[in-house]
C-alpha positions as CSV (number, residue, x, y, z in Angstrom):
1,M,-69.5,11.1,-26.6
2,P,-71.2,12.5,-23.5
3,L,-72.8,10.0,-21.2
4,D,-76.5,9.3,-21.7
5,P,-78.6,11.5,-19.3
6,G,-80.4,8.5,-17.8
7,A,-77.0,6.9,-17.0
8,Q,-75.8,10.2,-15.6
9,R,-78.8,10.3,-13.3
10,V,-78.0,6.9,-12.0
11,L,-74.5,8.0,-11.1
12,D,-75.9,11.2,-9.5
13,L,-78.3,9.1,-7.4
14,I,-75.5,6.8,-6.2
15,R,-73.5,9.9,-5.1
16,E,-76.6,11.4,-3.4
17,T,-77.3,8.3,-1.4
18,G,-73.7,7.9,-0.4
19,R,-73.3,4.4,-1.7
20,P,-69.7,3.4,-1.4
21,P,-67.8,2.0,-4.5
22,I,-68.0,-1.7,-5.0
23,H,-64.2,-2.2,-4.5
24,T,-64.4,-0.7,-1.0
25,Q,-67.0,-3.3,0.2
26,T,-66.9,-6.9,1.2
27,P,-68.5,-9.4,-1.2
28,A,-71.4,-9.8,1.2
29,E,-71.9,-6.0,1.3
30,A,-71.6,-5.7,-2.5
31,R,-74.3,-8.4,-2.9
32,A,-76.7,-6.7,-0.5
33,A,-76.1,-3.3,-2.2
34,S,-76.7,-4.8,-5.7
35,A,-79.9,-6.4,-4.6
36,A,-81.1,-3.2,-3.0
37,A,-80.3,-1.2,-6.1
38,R,-82.1,-3.6,-8.4
39,A,-85.5,-2.6,-6.9
40,V,-84.7,1.1,-7.7
41,L,-83.0,0.8,-11.1
42,Q,-85.0,-1.9,-12.9
43,P,-88.4,-1.5,-14.4
44,E,-91.2,-3.9,-13.6
45,P,-90.5,-7.3,-15.1
46,P,-92.8,-8.0,-18.0
47,E,-95.2,-11.0,-18.1
48,V,-94.0,-14.1,-20.0
49,A,-95.9,-17.1,-21.1
50,E,-94.1,-19.3,-18.5
51,A,-91.5,-18.9,-15.8
52,E,-90.3,-22.0,-14.0
53,D,-87.5,-22.6,-11.5
54,L,-85.6,-25.9,-11.9
55,T,-82.2,-27.5,-11.3
56,C,-79.7,-29.4,-13.3
57,P,-76.8,-31.6,-12.1
58,G,-73.5,-29.8,-11.5
59,P,-70.0,-30.7,-10.4
60,A,-70.6,-29.5,-6.8
61,G,-74.3,-30.3,-6.6
62,P,-77.5,-29.1,-8.2
63,I,-77.4,-25.8,-10.1
64,R,-80.5,-23.5,-10.0
65,L,-82.0,-22.5,-13.3
66,R,-84.9,-20.5,-14.4
67,R,-86.7,-21.2,-17.6
68,Y,-88.8,-18.5,-19.4
69,R,-91.0,-18.9,-22.5
70,G,-91.7,-15.7,-24.3
71,A,-95.2,-14.2,-24.3
72,G,-97.3,-15.3,-27.2
73,T,-95.4,-18.6,-27.8
74,A,-97.4,-21.8,-28.1
75,A,-97.3,-24.0,-25.1
76,G,-96.3,-27.2,-27.0
77,E,-93.9,-25.6,-29.5
78,A,-90.2,-26.5,-29.4
79,L,-88.7,-23.0,-29.1
80,P,-85.2,-21.8,-29.8
81,C,-83.3,-21.3,-26.6
82,L,-80.9,-18.8,-25.1
83,L,-78.8,-20.1,-22.2
84,F,-78.2,-16.9,-20.2
85,L,-75.2,-16.3,-17.9
86,H,-75.6,-13.2,-15.7
87,G,-73.1,-10.5,-14.9
88,G,-71.9,-9.4,-11.5
89,G,-68.1,-9.8,-11.7
90,W,-68.3,-13.5,-10.8
91,V,-69.0,-12.2,-7.2
92,F,-72.7,-11.2,-7.2
93,G,-75.8,-11.6,-9.4
94,D,-78.3,-14.4,-9.4
95,L,-81.6,-15.5,-11.0
96,E,-83.3,-12.4,-9.5
97,S,-80.7,-9.8,-10.6
98,H,-81.4,-10.6,-14.3
99,D,-85.0,-11.6,-14.2
100,Q,-86.2,-8.5,-16.0
101,P,-83.7,-8.6,-18.8
102,C,-84.2,-12.4,-19.3
103,R,-88.0,-11.9,-19.5
104,S,-87.5,-9.1,-22.1
105,L,-85.1,-11.2,-24.2
106,A,-87.6,-14.1,-24.1
107,N,-90.5,-11.9,-25.2
108,H,-88.6,-9.9,-27.9
109,A,-86.9,-13.0,-29.4
110,G,-90.0,-15.2,-29.0
111,C,-87.8,-17.8,-27.5
112,C,-87.0,-19.8,-24.3
113,V,-84.4,-18.3,-22.0
114,I,-82.8,-20.5,-19.4
115,A,-80.9,-18.5,-16.8
116,V,-78.1,-20.1,-14.8
117,D,-77.3,-19.5,-11.1
118,Y,-73.7,-20.5,-11.3
119,R,-71.4,-20.6,-8.2
120,L,-69.9,-17.3,-7.2
121,A,-66.5,-16.2,-5.9
122,P,-64.8,-15.8,-3.6
123,E,-66.5,-18.9,-2.0
124,H,-66.0,-20.7,-5.3
125,K,-62.9,-19.7,-7.2
126,F,-62.2,-20.1,-10.9
127,P,-63.0,-22.3,-12.7
128,A,-66.1,-23.1,-10.7
129,A,-68.3,-20.7,-12.7
130,V,-67.0,-22.1,-16.0
131,E,-67.7,-25.7,-14.8
132,D,-71.3,-24.8,-13.8
133,A,-71.9,-23.0,-17.1
134,A,-70.7,-26.1,-19.0
135,A,-72.9,-28.4,-16.9
136,A,-75.9,-26.2,-17.7
137,L,-75.2,-26.3,-21.4
138,R,-74.9,-30.0,-21.4
139,F,-78.2,-30.3,-19.5
140,V,-80.1,-28.1,-21.9
141,V,-78.9,-30.0,-24.9
142,A,-79.6,-33.4,-23.3
143,E,-83.0,-32.4,-22.0
144,A,-84.1,-30.4,-25.0
145,A,-87.3,-32.5,-25.6
146,R,-88.4,-32.3,-22.0
147,L,-87.7,-28.6,-21.9
148,R,-89.6,-28.0,-25.1
149,I,-86.7,-26.4,-26.9
150,D,-85.3,-27.0,-30.3
151,P,-81.8,-28.6,-29.9
152,A,-80.8,-27.2,-33.3
153,R,-81.4,-23.6,-32.2
154,I,-79.5,-23.1,-28.9
155,A,-77.5,-20.0,-28.3
156,V,-75.4,-18.9,-25.3
157,G,-75.2,-15.4,-24.0
158,G,-74.6,-13.1,-21.1
159,D,-73.5,-9.7,-19.9
160,S,-70.1,-8.7,-18.4
161,A,-68.8,-11.7,-16.4
162,G,-71.6,-13.7,-18.1
163,G,-70.3,-12.6,-21.5
164,N,-66.9,-13.8,-20.4
165,L,-68.3,-17.2,-19.5
166,T,-70.2,-17.3,-22.8
167,A,-67.0,-16.8,-24.8
168,V,-65.3,-19.5,-22.8
169,L,-68.2,-21.9,-23.3
170,T,-67.9,-21.5,-27.1
171,L,-64.2,-22.2,-27.0
172,L,-64.8,-25.3,-24.9
173,A,-67.5,-26.3,-27.4
174,R,-65.2,-25.9,-30.4
175,D,-62.6,-28.1,-28.7
176,G,-65.2,-30.8,-28.0
177,A,-65.7,-30.4,-24.3
178,V,-69.4,-29.3,-24.4
179,P,-72.0,-29.3,-27.2
180,M,-71.6,-26.6,-29.8
181,P,-74.2,-23.8,-29.5
182,G,-75.3,-22.1,-32.7
183,F,-74.8,-18.5,-31.7
184,Q,-73.1,-16.4,-28.9
185,L,-74.4,-13.2,-27.5
186,L,-71.7,-11.1,-25.7
187,L,-72.9,-8.0,-23.9
188,Y,-70.1,-5.7,-22.8
189,P,-68.0,-8.9,-22.1
190,A,-64.8,-9.2,-20.0
191,T,-62.4,-10.9,-22.3
192,D,-58.9,-10.2,-20.8
193,L,-58.4,-10.3,-17.1
194,A,-54.9,-9.0,-17.4
195,C,-56.5,-5.6,-17.6
196,T,-53.8,-4.1,-19.9
197,A,-56.1,-2.3,-22.4
198,P,-55.9,1.5,-22.6
199,A,-59.5,1.8,-21.3
200,Y,-58.3,0.9,-17.9
201,Q,-56.4,4.1,-17.8
202,R,-59.4,6.1,-19.0
203,F,-62.0,4.9,-16.6
204,T,-60.6,5.1,-13.1
205,E,-63.3,7.0,-11.2
206,G,-66.8,8.3,-11.4
207,Y,-68.5,5.2,-12.7
208,I,-70.0,2.0,-11.2
209,L,-67.4,0.0,-12.9
210,V,-63.8,1.4,-13.0
211,A,-60.4,-0.2,-13.2
212,Q,-60.1,-0.7,-9.5
213,T,-63.5,-2.4,-9.4
214,M,-62.3,-4.9,-12.0
215,H,-59.2,-5.6,-10.0
216,W,-61.4,-6.3,-7.0
217,F,-63.6,-8.7,-9.0
218,I,-60.7,-10.5,-10.5
219,G,-58.9,-10.8,-7.1
220,H,-62.0,-12.5,-5.7
221,Y,-62.5,-14.7,-8.8
222,L,-59.1,-16.1,-9.5
223,A,-57.3,-18.4,-7.1
224,E,-53.9,-17.0,-8.1
225,P,-52.8,-14.2,-10.3
226,G,-51.2,-16.3,-13.1
227,Q,-54.7,-17.6,-13.9
228,K,-55.5,-14.3,-15.7
229,Y,-53.5,-15.6,-18.6
230,D,-55.5,-18.8,-18.9
231,W,-57.9,-18.6,-21.9
232,R,-60.7,-20.0,-19.7
233,A,-60.5,-16.8,-17.7
234,S,-59.3,-14.5,-20.6
235,P,-60.8,-15.8,-23.8
236,L,-59.1,-13.0,-25.8
237,R,-55.8,-14.8,-25.0
238,A,-56.9,-18.1,-26.7
239,A,-54.5,-19.1,-29.4
240,S,-57.2,-19.2,-32.0
241,L,-60.8,-18.0,-32.2
242,A,-61.4,-19.8,-35.5
243,G,-64.3,-22.2,-35.7
244,L,-66.5,-20.4,-33.1
245,P,-70.2,-19.9,-33.7
246,P,-71.5,-16.5,-35.1
247,A,-71.4,-13.7,-32.5
248,Y,-73.2,-10.5,-31.5
249,V,-70.9,-8.3,-29.5
250,M,-72.1,-5.2,-27.8
251,T,-69.8,-2.7,-26.1
252,A,-70.4,0.5,-24.2
253,G,-68.4,3.7,-24.6
254,H,-68.0,4.6,-20.9
255,D,-66.7,1.2,-19.8
256,P,-63.2,-0.1,-18.9
257,L,-64.1,-3.3,-20.8
258,V,-64.8,-1.4,-24.1
259,D,-61.4,-2.0,-25.6
260,E,-61.2,-5.7,-24.9
261,G,-64.8,-6.3,-26.1
262,A,-64.0,-4.5,-29.4
263,A,-60.7,-6.4,-29.7
264,Y,-62.6,-9.7,-29.3
265,A,-65.0,-8.7,-32.0
266,R,-62.1,-7.8,-34.3
267,R,-60.4,-11.1,-33.7
268,L,-63.6,-13.0,-34.4
269,D,-63.9,-11.1,-37.7
270,E,-60.2,-11.6,-38.6
271,E,-60.4,-15.3,-37.9
272,G,-63.4,-16.0,-40.0
273,V,-66.2,-15.9,-37.5
274,P,-69.4,-14.0,-38.5
275,V,-69.8,-11.2,-36.0
276,T,-71.9,-8.1,-35.5
277,H,-70.4,-5.5,-33.3
278,V,-72.7,-2.9,-31.9
279,H,-71.0,0.0,-30.0
280,V,-73.3,2.1,-27.7
281,A,-71.1,5.1,-27.4
282,D,-73.1,7.1,-24.8
283,Q,-73.6,4.2,-22.3
284,M,-71.8,2.9,-19.3
285,H,-71.2,-0.7,-18.1
286,A,-74.3,-2.5,-16.7
287,F,-76.8,-0.2,-18.3
288,L,-78.9,-3.2,-19.5
289,T,-80.0,-3.8,-15.8
290,M,-80.9,-0.1,-15.3
291,G,-83.9,0.2,-17.5
292,G,-85.9,2.1,-14.9
293,F,-83.7,5.1,-15.5
294,I,-82.1,4.3,-18.9
295,P,-84.7,3.9,-21.7
296,A,-81.9,2.8,-24.1
297,S,-81.7,-0.4,-22.1
298,D,-84.9,-1.7,-23.6
299,L,-83.7,-0.7,-27.1
300,A,-80.4,-2.6,-26.6
301,L,-82.2,-5.7,-25.4
302,R,-84.5,-5.5,-28.4
303,Q,-81.5,-5.2,-30.7
304,A,-79.9,-8.3,-29.0
305,A,-83.1,-10.2,-29.4
306,A,-83.4,-9.2,-33.0
307,S,-79.9,-10.7,-33.6
308,L,-81.1,-14.0,-32.1
309,R,-84.3,-14.0,-34.2
310,H,-82.3,-13.2,-37.4
311,H,-79.8,-16.0,-36.8
312,W,-82.5,-18.6,-36.0
313,R,-84.5,-17.6,-39.1
314,R,-81.5,-18.0,-41.3
315,G,-80.8,-21.4,-39.7
316,A,-84.4,-22.4,-40.6
317,G,-83.8,-21.3,-44.2
318,A,-86.1,-18.3,-43.9
């Protein structure tokens, strides 16, 4: 299917401004370019009932968090909560990069969203990001009452690298290493860092994320190449996906990660995990953070929020 016109305009704008491909930059340059692009590509962040920065204990020191409560929610209500892990290839991204999508999810789902500013590579190699995500989940469950969230309705989710960390968290939870969340939200996730899927041959140029970009990210993230076969880096390579919480998996058609995302959804289904797989055929990777040019971003965030609401209502017996 042809690329969405808004997404094509983003690619045209990148070419017109002469922005170099991510994989030709240093991590510092890529972080600066990503921050500059955010001001252009994202819409104004919507108002929420509350937004608060806080920290939780982590294995290497305090981890920055940001807690949102959706517009219209009651101040004293114990809300369902989405622990959100941002994308950015484990190399860039932070609380600011995903402020607008987190606010939208909080509003559309009528929930609390807690975003995690986990450690980034290459300064902090695998499994630092996994360890920080696990610490944040433990904190949210332990401090549920103080955070005014319902400990029986906690989900984990994220986009791209954050989707990867989300999948890993649920595997850790199934095996008893962290508390079990009730739901997982995987938005164009990276699930196999061996990069052997056919999509890596289809998307080699012309997009923000191409095969070479993924190799650049992975090279910075992993301490040594053999770690790509570790299920904590490549959850698709876990021996079993049975016993995981229900999942919502979204893939984008113009994305080198599309095949592995679809493969993860298929395995979840085959191994008895309730899963909804939404494939957005005319979109490219990272479109959820480009809502200023891509109206479908808002629709996709609303759909993801609806999946959360549906799960939490079912859990409440509604």
